[in-house]
C-alpha positions in Angstrom: 193.3 70.2 79.9 190.2 72.4 79.3 189.0 72.9 75.7 189.0 76.4 74.4 186.2 77.6 72.2 186.7 79.6 69.0 186.4 83.0 70.7 188.8 82.2 73.5 191.6 81.8 70.9 191.4 85.5 70.0 193.3 87.7 72.4 191.4 90.8 73.7 194.0 93.1 72.1 194.4 91.2 68.9 194.3 93.1 65.6 191.8 92.5 62.9 193.3 91.1 59.7 192.6 92.3 56.2 192.0 89.4 53.9 191.6 88.9 50.1 189.3 86.0 49.5 190.1 83.7 46.6 188.5 80.5 45.3 189.3 77.8 47.9 191.8 80.0 49.7 192.5 83.4 51.1 195.5 85.8 51.2 196.2 87.9 54.3 196.8 91.4 53.1 197.3 92.9 56.6 198.3 90.6 59.4 195.9 90.0 62.3 194.3 87.3 64.4 190.8 87.4 63.1 188.2 88.8 60.6 184.6 89.7 61.3 181.5 87.9 60.0 179.7 90.2 57.5 176.3 89.2 58.8 176.8 88.8 62.6 179.9 90.9 63.2 181.3 88.0 65.2 185.1 87.6 65.2 186.4 84.6 63.3 189.9 83.4 64.0 191.9 83.0 60.8 192.5 79.3 61.6 188.7 78.8 61.9 187.8 80.7 58.7 185.9 78.3 56.5 183.1 80.4 54.7 183.5 83.4 52.5 182.2 85.0 49.3 184.8 85.8 46.6 182.6 88.2 44.7 181.5 90.2 47.8 184.9 89.7 49.6 183.1 88.9 52.8 183.6 86.3 55.5 180.9 84.3 57.3 181.0 82.7 60.7 178.6 79.8 59.7 176.9 78.4 56.6 173.7 79.8 58.0 175.1 83.3 58.0 175.9 83.0 54.3 172.4 81.8 53.6 171.0 84.8 55.6 173.3 87.2 53.6 171.9 85.8 50.4 168.3 86.3 51.6 167.5 82.7 51.4 164.8 81.6 53.9 166.5 78.2 54.6 167.4 77.0 58.1 170.1 74.5 58.6 
């Protein structure tokens, strides 16, 4: 069985979710299959969502995207 990558799990006609980010969790306000990275604009499947900022209410595709958003010149 072929392995699917993160983007293949999102159907082309899938709706974007609206999410309220909490400490250590998030609440789906409007159902959907994905949210967008605040830095790259890449879609992030809800089941793959691991990085966000509670104060900014933003999602990030990777830890590097979060560092970039903060303006930190650190490369992982």
